[in-house]
N, C-alpha and C positions, 0 to 999 in steps of 0.2 A: 504494500500500500504506500502511496505517495502522500506527501503533505499537501495541503491546499496551495502553498506557495509553488511547489513543483508542478501542480496541475495547471496553474495559471501560465506557466512557461511553455506548456505543450501547445502544439497547433491542433486544429480541429481533427485531423486524421489521427493524431496520437491520442487525443481524448476519446475518440470513438473506439479505437482499439482497446484502450484501457477500460472503457465502459463494457465492452463485450466480454473481456476477460473477467471483470468483476462480477458480471451477471452469471457467468459460467461457474465461478467459484461459489457464489451464493446458492446456486442450484445444487451443487455437490454438497455443500454444508447442510442444506435443508434435508437432502436425502440421507446423509450420514446421521443426523440427529434423529430423523424419523425412524431409522432402522437400528437405533441404539449403538451405532458404530463410533459416534463421537459424543463426548459428554460436555463439550463446550458450546452450549446453546446460546451463550451470550455473543458468540462470534457472528451469529446471524444478524443481530442488531448492529454490530460494527460494520458488517458488509453493506447493509442497507444504508447506513449513514455515509459510507464511502461512495456508494453509487449516487447518492443525492449530491455529494460534493462535486462529483464529476459532471453531473447534469447541470449544476449551477455554473461551473466553469464553462461548459458548452454554451449555456444561455447568455453568459456575460460576453462571450466572444462575438455573438451574432449582432 
């Protein structure tokens, strides 16, 4: 995960790539928690927050 300052430095293509990777990670984390393979359910909240930060950076560029 990158900091919000690092996200601001990325171009639109980089942000979109980061967004798709973050969404894939969120899907995997949800699946793992659902199947009791991961005990860190709080990571889902962190992932969602990170996705929101990426979307905010994308909207500020436009």
